[in-house]
C-alpha positions as CSV (number, residue, x, y, z in Angstrom):
1,M,24.0,24.5,-0.7
2,L,22.5,21.5,-2.7
3,H,18.7,22.0,-2.1
4,V,17.4,18.8,-3.2
5,A,12.9,18.4,-4.1
6,V,12.0,14.4,-2.7
7,V,8.6,13.8,-4.0
8,G,7.1,11.4,-2.3
9,S,6.9,11.2,1.6
10,G,6.4,7.5,2.5
11,P,9.3,5.4,3.7
12,S,11.3,5.7,0.9
13,G,11.0,9.3,0.5
14,V,11.7,9.9,4.4
15,Y,14.9,7.5,4.4
16,A,15.4,9.5,1.2
17,A,15.7,12.5,3.0
18,Q,17.5,11.1,6.1
19,S,20.2,9.7,3.3
20,L,21.1,13.4,2.4
21,V,20.9,15.3,5.4
22,Q,22.9,12.9,7.9
23,Q,25.9,12.1,6.3
24,D,29.4,14.6,6.1
25,R,30.7,14.3,2.5
26,V,28.5,17.5,1.0
27,P,27.5,20.3,3.7
28,D,24.3,22.3,4.4
29,V,22.1,19.8,2.2
30,R,18.3,20.9,2.2
31,V,15.5,18.8,1.7
32,D,11.3,19.7,0.8
33,V,9.7,16.3,0.9
34,L,7.3,16.9,-1.3
35,D,3.9,15.1,-1.6
36,R,-0.2,15.2,-3.2
37,L,-1.2,14.6,-0.4
38,P,-1.6,17.1,2.9
39,C,-0.6,14.2,5.8
40,P,3.3,12.4,5.1
41,Y,4.1,8.8,5.8
42,G,2.6,7.1,2.9
43,L,1.5,3.9,2.8
44,V,2.2,3.3,7.0
45,R,-0.5,5.9,7.0
46,Y,-2.8,4.6,4.3
47,G,-1.6,0.7,3.5
48,V,-0.9,-0.1,6.9
49,A,-4.0,-2.3,8.8
50,P,-5.0,0.3,11.5
51,D,-4.7,-3.0,14.1
52,H,-1.3,-3.1,13.6
53,E,-0.6,-0.8,15.9
54,K,3.2,-1.8,16.1
55,I,4.1,-1.3,12.7
56,K,1.9,1.7,12.3
57,S,4.4,3.3,15.0
58,L,7.0,3.6,12.3
59,Q,5.5,6.9,11.9
60,N,7.3,8.2,15.5
61,N,10.5,7.4,13.5
62,L,9.6,9.3,10.0
63,R,8.8,12.3,12.3
64,T,11.8,12.5,13.3
65,V,13.4,12.7,10.0
66,L,10.9,15.3,8.5
67,E,11.4,17.8,11.7
68,H,14.8,17.4,10.8
69,E,15.8,21.9,10.7
70,R,17.1,21.2,7.4
71,V,14.2,18.9,5.6
72,R,11.0,20.6,4.7
73,F,7.5,19.0,4.4
74,L,5.5,20.4,1.7
75,G,1.6,18.5,1.3
76,A,-1.2,18.5,-0.8
77,V,1.6,19.0,-3.9
78,E,1.1,17.8,-7.8
79,I,3.3,16.5,-10.1
80,G,2.5,15.8,-13.3
81,P,0.3,17.0,-16.3
82,G,-2.4,20.2,-15.4
83,A,0.0,20.4,-12.3
84,L,3.6,20.8,-12.0
85,P,5.9,19.3,-14.8
86,P,8.9,17.2,-14.0
87,A,10.8,19.5,-16.1
88,R,9.5,22.7,-13.9
89,L,10.0,21.0,-11.0
90,L,13.6,20.8,-11.4
91,G,14.5,23.7,-12.5
92,L,13.2,24.9,-8.6
93,Y,15.6,22.6,-7.7
94,H,19.2,21.4,-8.2
95,A,18.3,17.5,-8.0
96,V,14.7,15.8,-7.7
97,V,14.4,12.4,-6.1
98,Y,11.3,10.4,-6.9
99,C,9.7,8.2,-4.7
100,V,6.1,7.9,-5.9
101,G,5.7,4.4,-5.1
102,A,3.3,2.0,-7.1
103,A,-0.5,3.1,-7.1
104,A,-1.7,0.5,-9.6
105,D,-2.7,-2.4,-9.1
106,R,-2.4,-5.4,-11.0
107,R,-5.9,-6.7,-12.7
108,L,-6.7,-10.1,-13.3
109,G,-7.3,-9.8,-17.2
110,V,-10.5,-12.1,-16.9
111,P,-14.3,-11.7,-18.0
112,G,-16.4,-10.3,-15.8
113,E,-13.4,-8.6,-13.3
114,D,-14.8,-4.7,-13.7
115,L,-18.5,-6.4,-12.4
116,P,-20.4,-4.4,-9.3
117,G,-18.8,-6.0,-6.1
118,S,-15.5,-6.6,-7.6
119,Y,-12.3,-3.9,-6.5
120,S,-9.2,-3.9,-6.1
121,A,-7.7,-4.7,-2.4
122,T,-6.2,-1.8,-2.6
123,E,-9.5,0.1,-3.0
124,F,-10.7,-1.6,0.1
125,V,-7.8,-0.8,2.2
126,S,-7.8,3.2,1.5
127,W,-11.4,3.3,2.5
128,Y,-10.7,1.5,5.8
129,S,-7.6,3.5,5.8
130,A,-9.3,7.1,5.3
131,H,-7.5,7.8,1.9
132,P,-8.9,10.6,0.6
133,D,-9.6,9.3,-2.5
134,A,-11.1,6.6,-1.7
135,L,-14.5,5.5,-3.3
136,A,-14.6,8.6,-4.6
137,D,-17.2,6.9,-7.3
138,A,-19.5,5.1,-4.8
139,S,-22.6,5.3,-5.1
140,A,-22.7,4.9,-1.0
141,P,-20.3,4.5,1.9
142,D,-21.6,1.1,2.5
143,A,-20.7,-0.1,-1.2
144,F,-18.1,-2.7,-0.1
145,V,-19.8,-5.3,1.6
146,R,-23.9,-3.7,1.3
147,D,-26.1,-7.0,0.9
148,V,-22.6,-9.4,1.4
149,E,-22.4,-12.4,3.0
150,S,-19.7,-14.1,1.7
151,A,-16.5,-12.6,-0.2
152,V,-13.1,-14.1,-2.6
153,V,-9.8,-12.5,-1.7
154,I,-8.0,-13.7,-4.7
155,G,-3.8,-13.6,-3.3
156,V,-2.3,-14.7,-0.5
157,G,0.1,-12.0,0.4
158,N,0.2,-9.7,3.2
159,V,-2.4,-7.5,2.0
160,A,-5.0,-10.4,1.0
161,V,-4.6,-11.0,4.4
162,D,-5.1,-7.7,5.8
163,V,-8.4,-7.6,3.8
164,A,-9.6,-10.7,5.1
165,R,-8.9,-9.7,8.5
166,M,-11.0,-6.4,8.4
167,L,-13.9,-8.3,7.1
168,L,-13.9,-10.8,9.6
169,R,-12.9,-8.7,12.8
170,G,-15.7,-7.4,15.0
171,A,-16.2,-4.1,16.2
172,A,-14.6,-4.2,19.5
173,E,-11.8,-4.5,17.7
174,L,-11.3,-2.1,15.6
175,L,-12.8,0.4,17.8
176,P,-9.4,1.5,19.5
177,T,-7.8,2.1,16.0
178,D,-7.9,5.1,13.9
179,M,-10.3,4.1,11.2
180,P,-12.6,6.3,10.3
181,H,-15.6,6.1,11.7
182,A,-18.3,5.4,8.8
183,A,-15.9,2.7,7.7
184,L,-16.0,1.6,11.5
185,G,-20.1,1.6,11.6
186,V,-19.9,0.2,8.3
187,L,-17.9,-3.1,9.3
188,A,-20.0,-3.2,12.6
189,Q,-23.1,-4.1,10.5
190,S,-21.4,-6.2,8.3
191,R,-23.2,-9.3,7.1
192,V,-20.5,-11.4,6.4
193,R,-19.6,-14.8,7.4
194,E,-17.7,-16.2,5.0
195,V,-13.8,-15.4,3.4
196,S,-12.1,-17.4,1.1
197,M,-8.7,-16.6,0.3
198,V,-7.5,-17.9,-2.8
199,G,-4.0,-18.3,-4.3
200,R,-2.9,-19.7,-7.6
201,R,0.4,-22.1,-6.4
202,G,1.0,-23.9,-3.6
203,P,1.4,-23.2,0.5
204,S,4.9,-23.3,0.6
205,Q,5.0,-20.5,-2.2
206,A,2.6,-18.2,-0.3
207,R,3.9,-14.7,0.0
208,F,2.4,-14.0,3.4
209,T,5.2,-13.8,6.8
210,T,4.0,-16.3,9.4
211,K,3.2,-13.6,12.4
212,E,0.5,-12.6,9.8
213,L,-0.6,-16.2,9.0
214,R,-1.4,-16.4,12.5
215,E,-2.8,-13.8,13.5
216,L,-5.9,-14.8,11.4
217,G,-6.4,-18.2,13.4
218,A,-6.8,-15.4,16.5
219,L,-9.6,-13.9,15.1
220,P,-13.2,-14.3,18.0
221,D,-15.4,-16.7,16.7
222,T,-13.7,-17.3,13.2
223,E,-12.9,-20.9,12.3
224,V,-10.0,-21.2,9.8
225,L,-10.4,-24.1,7.4
226,V,-7.9,-25.4,5.3
227,D,-8.5,-28.4,2.8
228,P,-5.8,-31.2,3.5
229,A,-5.7,-32.7,-0.2
230,E,-5.3,-29.1,-1.2
231,L,-2.0,-29.0,0.5
232,A,-0.9,-32.5,-0.1
233,L,-0.5,-31.1,-3.8
234,D,2.4,-29.2,-3.2
235,P,5.7,-31.1,-3.6
236,A,7.1,-29.4,-0.7
237,Y,3.9,-30.2,2.2
238,A,5.4,-33.6,2.9
239,D,9.0,-32.4,3.4
240,P,8.9,-28.6,4.4
241,S,12.7,-29.3,5.4
242,G,14.2,-27.9,1.9
243,L,12.5,-25.4,2.2
244,P,13.4,-21.3,4.0
245,A,12.9,-20.9,7.3
246,A,9.2,-18.7,7.0
247,S,7.9,-20.9,4.4
248,R,8.9,-23.6,6.8
249,R,7.2,-22.2,9.2
250,N,3.6,-21.4,7.1
251,V,3.3,-24.9,6.5
252,E,3.8,-25.5,9.7
253,V,0.9,-23.2,10.6
254,L,-1.4,-24.5,7.8
255,R,-0.4,-28.1,8.5
256,G,-2.0,-27.5,12.4
257,W,-5.4,-25.9,11.1
258,A,-5.8,-29.0,8.4
259,E,-5.7,-31.5,11.2
260,R,-7.6,-29.3,13.5
261,P,-11.5,-30.7,14.1
262,A,-14.0,-28.5,12.6
263,R,-15.7,-26.1,15.8
264,G,-19.0,-24.6,14.0
265,L,-18.0,-21.1,15.0
266,P,-20.1,-18.3,13.5
267,R,-17.7,-16.8,10.9
268,R,-15.5,-18.6,8.6
269,L,-11.8,-18.5,7.0
270,R,-10.8,-20.6,3.8
271,L,-7.8,-21.0,2.8
272,R,-7.4,-22.8,-0.6
273,F,-4.6,-22.8,-2.7
274,F,-3.9,-24.4,-6.5
275,L,-7.1,-22.2,-7.6
276,R,-6.2,-20.2,-10.5
277,P,-9.0,-17.5,-11.9
278,V,-10.9,-17.5,-14.9
279,A,-14.2,-15.6,-14.9
280,L,-16.1,-13.5,-12.4
281,V,-19.8,-14.7,-12.5
282,A,-22.5,-12.4,-12.3
283,G,-25.8,-12.9,-10.4
284,A,-29.2,-11.6,-10.8
285,G,-29.2,-8.2,-10.5
286,G,-26.2,-8.0,-12.4
287,R,-23.4,-8.1,-9.5
288,V,-20.6,-10.4,-8.9
289,A,-22.5,-13.5,-7.5
290,G,-18.9,-15.6,-7.7
291,T,-15.6,-16.4,-9.6
292,R,-14.7,-19.3,-11.5
293,F,-11.6,-21.1,-11.0
294,E,-9.4,-23.6,-12.7
295,R,-7.5,-26.6,-10.8
296,T,-3.5,-25.7,-10.9
297,L,-1.4,-28.4,-10.2
298,P,2.6,-27.8,-9.8
299,D,4.9,-28.2,-13.1
300,G,7.6,-29.4,-11.0
301,R,10.1,-25.7,-12.0
302,G,8.3,-23.7,-9.1
303,G,5.1,-22.9,-11.7
304,V,1.8,-24.0,-12.3
305,T,0.0,-25.7,-15.1
306,A,-3.9,-26.3,-16.2
307,S,-5.8,-29.2,-15.3
308,G,-8.8,-28.3,-16.7
309,A,-11.1,-28.8,-13.7
310,Y,-13.3,-26.3,-12.9
311,E,-15.0,-25.1,-9.7
312,D,-17.1,-21.9,-8.7
313,I,-17.0,-20.1,-5.5
314,P,-19.9,-17.7,-4.0
315,G,-19.2,-14.6,-3.2
316,Q,-21.2,-11.0,-3.2
317,L,-17.8,-9.7,-3.0
318,V,-14.7,-10.2,-4.9
319,L,-10.7,-7.9,-3.3
320,R,-7.8,-9.0,-6.0
321,S,-4.8,-8.9,-4.1
322,V,-2.2,-10.1,-6.7
323,G,0.4,-7.8,-7.0
324,Y,1.0,-4.0,-7.9
325,R,2.6,-1.8,-10.4
326,G,3.9,1.6,-10.9
327,V,2.4,4.6,-13.0
328,P,4.1,6.5,-15.4
329,I,4.6,10.3,-14.6
330,E,4.1,12.5,-17.6
331,G,8.0,14.1,-18.2
332,L,9.5,10.6,-16.9
333,P,10.7,8.0,-18.7
334,F,8.9,5.1,-18.2
335,D,9.6,1.2,-18.9
336,P,5.9,-0.2,-19.4
337,D,7.2,-4.0,-19.2
338,R,8.4,-3.5,-15.4
339,G,6.2,-0.5,-14.5
340,T,9.4,1.2,-13.1
341,V,11.5,4.6,-14.6
342,P,15.1,3.3,-16.5
343,H,17.6,3.8,-14.1
344,A,21.5,3.2,-12.7
345,A,21.9,3.3,-9.2
346,G,19.0,5.5,-8.8
347,R,20.4,7.6,-11.5
348,V,17.3,8.8,-13.8
349,L,18.1,7.2,-17.2
350,R,16.7,9.2,-20.3
351,D,17.6,7.1,-24.0
352,G,20.0,5.1,-22.0
353,V,22.1,8.2,-20.6
354,P,21.4,9.6,-16.8
355,S,19.7,12.9,-16.6
356,P,21.6,15.5,-14.5
357,G,19.2,15.8,-11.5
358,E,17.0,13.4,-11.6
359,Y,16.8,10.1,-9.8
360,V,14.2,7.2,-7.7
361,A,14.5,5.6,-5.1
362,G,11.7,2.8,-4.1
363,W,9.1,1.0,-5.5
364,I,9.4,3.2,-8.8
365,K,12.9,2.4,-9.2
366,R,13.3,-1.3,-8.3
367,G,9.6,-2.5,-8.2
368,P,6.8,-3.8,-5.8
369,T,9.1,-5.9,-3.8
370,G,10.4,-6.0,-0.3
371,V,9.1,-5.3,2.6
372,I,9.3,-1.3,4.7
373,G,13.2,-1.8,5.5
374,T,13.5,-2.9,2.1
375,N,13.6,1.1,1.0
376,R,16.4,2.3,3.1
377,P,19.2,0.6,1.8
378,C,17.7,1.5,-1.7
379,A,17.5,5.4,-0.8
380,K,20.8,5.2,0.5
381,E,22.1,4.3,-2.9
382,T,20.1,6.7,-4.4
383,A,21.7,9.3,-2.1
384,Q,24.6,8.0,-2.5
385,S,24.4,8.9,-6.4
386,L,23.3,12.5,-6.0
387,L,25.7,13.2,-3.6
388,D,28.4,11.9,-5.7
389,D,26.8,14.5,-8.5
390,A,26.4,17.0,-6.1
391,P,29.7,19.0,-7.2
392,A,28.2,19.2,-11.0
393,L,24.8,19.8,-9.5
394,V,25.0,23.4,-7.6
395,R,27.1,24.8,-10.7
396,R,23.4,25.5,-11.6
397,P,21.7,28.3,-9.6
398,L,18.4,28.8,-8.5
399,S,16.1,31.7,-8.4
400,G,14.9,31.4,-4.5
401,D,12.7,29.6,-2.5
402,P,11.2,26.8,-4.4
403,L,8.2,27.2,-2.2
404,T,7.4,30.8,-3.2
405,A,7.4,29.4,-6.5
406,L,4.9,26.5,-6.2
407,R,3.0,29.2,-4.5
408,A,3.0,31.1,-7.8
409,A,2.4,27.9,-10.0
410,G,-1.0,27.4,-8.0
411,Q,0.1,25.1,-5.7
412,E,-0.8,25.6,-1.8
413,P,1.7,23.2,0.1
414,V,0.2,22.3,3.2
415,E,3.7,22.7,5.5
416,W,4.8,21.2,8.6
417,P,2.1,23.2,11.0
418,G,-0.7,22.1,8.9
419,W,0.2,18.8,9.3
420,L,0.5,19.1,13.2
421,A,-3.1,20.9,12.9
422,I,-4.9,18.1,10.9
423,E,-3.1,15.9,14.0
424,H,-4.6,18.3,16.6
425,A,-8.1,17.9,14.1
426,E,-8.0,13.6,14.1
427,A,-7.4,14.0,17.6
428,A,-10.3,16.0,18.7
429,L,-12.5,13.9,16.4
430,G,-11.8,11.1,17.9
431,H,-12.2,12.5,21.8
432,S,-15.8,13.9,20.4
433,L,-16.6,10.3,19.6
434,G,-15.4,8.7,22.1
435,R,-12.2,6.9,20.8
436,G,-8.8,7.3,20.0
437,I,-7.4,9.3,17.3
438,V,-10.0,9.3,14.1
439,K,-9.3,9.7,10.8
440,I,-10.6,12.5,8.9
441,P,-11.1,10.7,5.5
442,D,-11.9,13.4,2.8
443,W,-10.0,16.2,1.1
444,A,-12.4,18.9,2.3
445,G,-12.3,17.7,6.0
446,L,-7.8,17.4,6.0
447,R,-7.8,21.0,4.1
448,T,-10.0,22.3,6.9
449,A,-8.4,20.8,9.4
450,A,-4.8,22.3,7.6
451,G,-6.2,25.8,7.6
452,G,-6.8,25.6,11.4
453,M,-2.8,25.6,11.9
454,R,-3.2,29.0,13.7
455,D,-5.2,27.4,16.5
456,T,-3.3,24.7,17.1
457,P,-1.6,25.2,20.6
């Protein structure tokens, strides 16, 4: 028997587990899927916007893998210093596959970035998605939008679109979602009436998908405003025929909005381009009051160059959405320039040499690129490398069930029945509030719910 630990229960981790148990080359492969959180599914649960029910339904496919007879989910297992070091974890299994994603946000690196009212988009997403780590140091549950009338979102990818949409959505549209009740109440009382979403390059280089972009135009009582002069700075705007299909469709949508007369709706979303943030500006109370941008111009090589012209955009909330970065795990090699673990076809490299039994998949392997489906071939490549190595790996004897050793090491794993109890508790919570399923947003609540597994039918 080949016993493998997969660290991370998001798409890359579950796809890795699936590739290992649904193959015929190596018989009787068993996989423990470990996660730091007591809940599975990673960013599908904690990163996909609550109003994107179709994407969130991917959880059903991931569930099928986690319920496989040779797959075991073990949540609330911490890997790293002060917990379970990678070397000790590898001693419990023939192989370990790290699928830990890219948990850190890239920073702007500009003055004022740490002013009150300035956050990463991920912090905002984690809050409205009920991540138990969200806003652990916040002074109040409404810290994001308290006294905020205008917001600036820096970035023009799908996450930027999501957070802009959440700021402008009405409570009626969010009520049927699984958003935690406290966050729903805060957003229902929000005074945000204007959001500026700003990119340093042009519309043809924006990273959002056309489907997400069009959703902005369907927001009730919200006017999408685009400056035709900014669009025209993009050399591909006048003739988008040479662009990839997705970029061409984006340009066409933006062109339609730019040509549409203003309608005077209560809320406004401004899409801005060719502006580079250079500083966040404080107001009288010390909180961020706006962002200073420098106008950029195309350099003819796909990049931009500085113009020396500046503009301030007001906003008492600034959310940066300029990419993600992998976080090192003490005990594993790490490339600080790429934000990934060095590897060869998924095999972890230590001093340039494959480390027996250690593997990576997902964003920690390739960087934060691609969509959810990109993780499937990435995980499959890593699984194939592991299966190629299996004859050597299984020669090392193991000392018994790793679950016993995990508990002896002070871990308190939440097994699949515990997760089912959390699901049951979230359904009951929603029913008590007159809603559908409502997420439990805190560690204590999740632990209590998981402990009720004996009472779950």
